[in-house]
C-alpha positions in Angstrom: 6.3 -7.1 -2.2 4.7 -9.6 0.0 2.1 -11.9 -1.7 0.0 -12.2 1.5 0.2 -8.5 2.4 -3.2 -7.2 1.3 -5.2 -10.4 1.6 -4.1 -11.3 5.1 -2.1 -8.6 6.8 -4.4 -5.7 5.8 -7.6 -7.7 5.8 -8.9 -5.8 8.9 -7.5 -2.3 8.5 -8.5 -2.1 4.8 -10.7 -3.8 2.4 -8.6 -6.5 0.7 -9.8 -9.5 2.6 -11.9 -10.9 -0.3 -9.1 -11.1 -2.9 -7.0 -13.9 -4.3 -4.8 -15.8 -1.8 -2.3 -17.0 -4.4 -0.7 -15.5 -7.5 2.2 -15.8 -9.9 4.8 -13.1 -9.8 7.3 -11.6 -12.3 10.1 -9.2 -11.6 11.9 -6.9 -14.1 14.8 -4.6 -13.6 14.3 -0.9 -14.4 16.8 2.0 -14.9 16.5 2.9 -11.2 15.4 -0.3 -9.4 13.0 -3.1 -10.0 9.3 -3.6 -10.8 7.6 -6.6 -9.1 4.0 -7.6 -10.0 1.5 -10.3 -10.0 1.2 -11.7 -13.5 -2.2 -13.1 -13.1 -4.2 -10.1 -11.9 -4.4 -6.3 -12.1 -6.3 -3.8 -10.0 -7.4 -6.4 -7.5 -5.1 -6.0 -4.5 -1.5 -4.9 -3.9 -0.7 -6.1 -7.4 2.6 -4.4 -8.0 5.4 -2.5 -6.3 8.2 -0.4 -7.9 11.4 -0.1 -5.9 13.4 3.0 -6.9 16.8 4.2 -5.9 17.5 7.6 -7.3 19.3 9.3 -4.5 16.8 8.0 -2.0 15.4 4.5 -1.7 11.7 4.2 -1.8 8.8 1.9 -2.9 5.7 3.1 -4.7 2.6 1.1 -5.5 -1.1 1.5 -6.1 -3.9 0.0 -4.0 -7.3 -0.5 -5.6 -10.0 0.2 -3.1 -13.6 -1.0 -3.5 -16.3 1.6 -3.9 -17.8 0.5 -0.7 -14.8 1.9 1.3 -13.7 4.8 -0.9 -14.5 7.1 -3.7 -13.2 4.4 -6.0 -10.1 4.0 -8.1 -6.6 3.4 -6.9 -4.8 5.1 -4.1 -1.1 5.7 -4.7 1.3 4.9 -1.8 4.9 5.8 -1.3 7.0 4.1 1.4 10.3 5.5 2.6 12.5 3.6 5.1 15.1 5.7 6.9 17.9 3.9 8.9 18.3 4.9 12.5 21.0 2.4 13.5 22.1 -1.1 12.5 18.9 -2.8 13.6 16.2 0.0 13.6 14.6 2.1 10.9 11.7 4.6 10.7 8.9 4.1 8.1 7.1 6.9 6.4 4.0 6.3 4.2 2.3 8.8 2.0 -1.1 8.0 0.4 -2.1 9.9 -2.7 -5.6 10.0 -4.1 -6.9 12.1 -7.0 -10.1 13.4 -5.3 -11.2 16.9 -4.5 -14.0 18.8 -2.9 -16.4 16.9 -0.6 -14.9 13.5 -1.6 -11.4 14.7 -0.4 -12.9 15.9 2.9 -14.7 12.6 3.4 -11.7 10.5 2.5 -9.4 12.5 4.9 -12.0 12.1 7.7 -12.3 8.4 7.1 -8.5 7.9 7.0 -8.0 9.9 10.2 -10.9 8.4 12.2 -11.3 4.8 10.9 -8.6 3.4 8.5 -5.6 5.0 10.2 -6.4 3.9 13.7 -7.3 0.4 12.6 -4.0 0.2 10.7 -1.9 1.3 13.7 -3.8 -0.8 16.1 -2.8 -3.8 14.1 0.9 -2.8 14.0 1.0 -2.1 17.7 -0.4 -5.6 18.3 2.2 -7.2 16.0 5.1 -5.3 17.4 
């Protein structure tokens, strides 16, 4: 977990630019990996990540979105990194949100037409 990830890195593609810019962190081992979190806040930004290794290595986390940019609540995210060779890897990200009906349709539309392109535009600039 990167303490500046949401506040700085995702400020433009997403909605985390108004959150705390510093925090205290704690880490604890779990049966299948480790759990890393900000100890001073919850449901504010990228507050925690859970690294798991149970046959496949992946990271899961929740991202709280403001009601101004979403149906509200937290979106779950799962990140999987697959090695290609000694210096390259492929990243796969799944976003999971418990919405249905018209809210699901609106969220999918916004992800495909606004949030997704802004996210990838940032990464293409950085690379």
